[in-house]
N, C-alpha and C positions, 0 to 999 in steps of 0.2 A: 503493499500500499505506500510506501511512502516515497518508490519511485512511482509511482502514481502520482505523488500527489506533486513531489517535484516538475513532473513535466508537465500539468497542471500549471504551476506556478509561472514556469516556463513561458507558459503560452499568454499567460495574465498581465504581464509587469507591462502598465499601461504607459509613466514615464515616471521619471528620475524623482527623488523623496524630497521635492523641494515644498518649506510650506505651501509658495502659491508664485505666481510672475508677477507679483506687480511691487509695487515699493516697502522697505520699511516702515514701520509705524515710528511717530516722534518719538525725542529719548525719553523712557524714565516710560513708557507705555510697554501694557504687556496684551497679551491672550492667552487664555484656555480651552477646549473642546472637546468634544466629548459625543464618538458618534457611533451608531450602528451599522452594520454592512451584510450586505446581501451577494455572496457569489456563487458565481455558478460557469458549470464547462461542463455540456454536453450532461453526462449522466452522476457528475459530481456538482457538490451543493454543501457551499459552508456559510456559518454566517456568527458574527462577531462582533468585537467592539471595535473601537481607533480611538486614539486619545494623546492631547497634542498641546505641549506651549512652547510662548514664545516673550523674549524680553528684547527690545532695543535698546543698549546698556548706554551709549552714547549716541549723537544723532545719526545716521544712516550705519548702524552695527546694531545687529540685530543676530540673537543665540538663541537656538532652541531642541527642542526635541521630542520625536514624533514617534511616534508605536501606531503608524499606519502602513506599511508595507499589506500589498497585497496576498492571500486576501482578508485580513484583516491582522490589527493589530494584538490582538490577544483573539482565539479559537471557542466559540462557543462549542461550537455543535459540526458536524462532519458526518456527510453522507454521500455512500456513492451507491446510487444505483438500487437508491430504499432502505438498501444496509448500512447500517455504522460505521464508522471506522476511526479509527485511535490518535486521528494527526490533529488533536486540540490545545491548546497551551496558547504560549507566550512566541510571540513572535521577534523575530531580532530589531532591537529597538534602534533609532535613529537619529546623532548626534548633529545639527547646521548650524552654521554658522554664514551668511548674508552681511557683504557690506556694501551699501547704496551712495554711486555719487550724485552730487546734483544734479549732472545731465542728464537724468534717466536711464543710468550702466549702473547695475551692479553683479559683483564679484560674490561666488555663489563657492561655497565645496560642505560635501556629506560624508560621515562617518556612520556605516554601518558596523554595530557592535557585536563582537562573536562571542554574543549567547544567547540562549531561548529557550524553548521546551522543546526536551527532546524527543516528543514525538512528532513535534511539527518541525523543524528545523535542522535533525541528525543530531550526529551524536558530534562533529565540531565542526558547530558551525565559523564561520570566517570574519575576518575581517573585512570591509570594502566600503571604497574611498571613489565618491561621483566631484568631481567641479569645473567648474567652470563660468557662465557669465551670461547676463539677463538686461531684458530691455524694456521698458514701457516709457510709452507715455498718451496722454489725455488728448482727444481727435477731438472732443469740445466737453458743455458739463454732461451730456449724456452719455457719450461712447470712451472707455479703458480701453487698450492694448496693451496685454502681454507676452513675452515669448524667453524664450531661451534656451541655453545650446549646451548642456550637459556631459562630460565625457566622462562612465564609466573606467576608472584606470586602476587601482584590482579590483578584480570581477575574477575572486576563485571561488569553483566549485568546493574543493576540500583543500586541504592543506598540501597536496601533489601537482593540483590541478589547477591552469587556469581557464575563464572561458572567453578569454581575448575583451578587447578594449573593447566598448561600445558607446557609439553619439546616441543620445540622445536631444532631441528638437522638439518643441510645442508651441503654440501659441493658444492663446485665450483672448477673446473680447468679449467685453463687460457691458449692459448695457441698462442704464439707472432710468427705472420708473418712480425714483421716491423710494417709501421704504422700501420697492422690491427690485431687485439686479438680475433677472435672467442673464446667462451667459452660455459660449459654445465655445471649445475648446478640440484641436484637433494635436496628436501627440503622435511621433512616431519615431522609432531603431533602426538602426541600420550598424551591422558587426564593422568593425573598421581592418583589426588584425585579428588569425587564427588562434585560437582556442588549443588547448596542450591534445583535444580529442576530437574537432568537429574542424571546420571552415566556418570564415564569420559567421557571424549572427544575419540570416536575410534581413529585407526589410518588415518591421511590420507597419503596420496604421491605424490608432486608435482615433476615436471622436465620443468624448462630453459633452452634453447638457444637462443645464439643472437652471437652481432660485435660489439666489440668497433673500432672506428676508430679516428687515431690521426691525425687533419687536420692541426696541427704544434706544438710545444711544450706546447700550454698555451691553446688549444679548441680540443675539440673532438667531436663526433656522437656517439650517440650508436642507436641499434634497439634491441628489447629485444620482446622472444615469451616465455611465462609460459601456462602450461595449466597442470592438475589434473586427475592425474593418477589411485590413486584409492583414494577409501572411503566407505563409509559406509553405504548402502545402503536405509535399514532399516531409519534411519534419516535425510538422504539429500538426496534422489532418486537415480534416475541413470544418469539423466545430470546434466556435468563435467564443469564447469568455466573456462576460458581463456583468456588470458589477453594480449595484443600489445603496447608494449610499445617506442617510437622515443622520445633522449635526446639527448639534446645539452648541454653542460661542458663546463667551464670556471677555468682555472686555475692560478693561481695568489700568 
């Protein structure tokens, strides 16, 4: 079952683990969020919780911790063709740092920590490192665009096997309607270097749509739907993953 889950998660990666594609909050401001996820791929499905917190230490510099890797940060239930499976527990946490320059350009680095529940991440989960740049601009009072290009620099399957470097690119458009902000995003991944076992990962493309609703100045709710649009059938098959997330956030 662990091999089945590993294949599912490989297919499921939608984007890198940055908090979002938009500038850091003002100095001294923070945010925490809690979400519920439902992940599905063919006959496999999982439900769990996602958590995250971030804080702007000085103007432009933000640090955060995220427990939201697909399928969930903490997997509560796992089903394979109606049968219960044991791939539950804690996923690998991610610690992230972002620094935003005044011209709308950000530098980002995320470290995936090498621990988690044995049934979910295996006996020897590996340290991961992603780094890259982000760019955001406001077209008008309603429309904002965020983007990123992130490189998976350390991307190991186990202590002896590297999966090669992978480039992730994502773009998101947010349109403010007052309290509600619908958004549309595209993400893609492309392997750049050959791993120890395989050729560079083939191109994948995902789509996410959702809406954020501001309950008041300090609280919000978010509904997000993500699905895979394009993948290599020879390595990933015909079935495509999808993920639904409902999130509550608190700003402080």
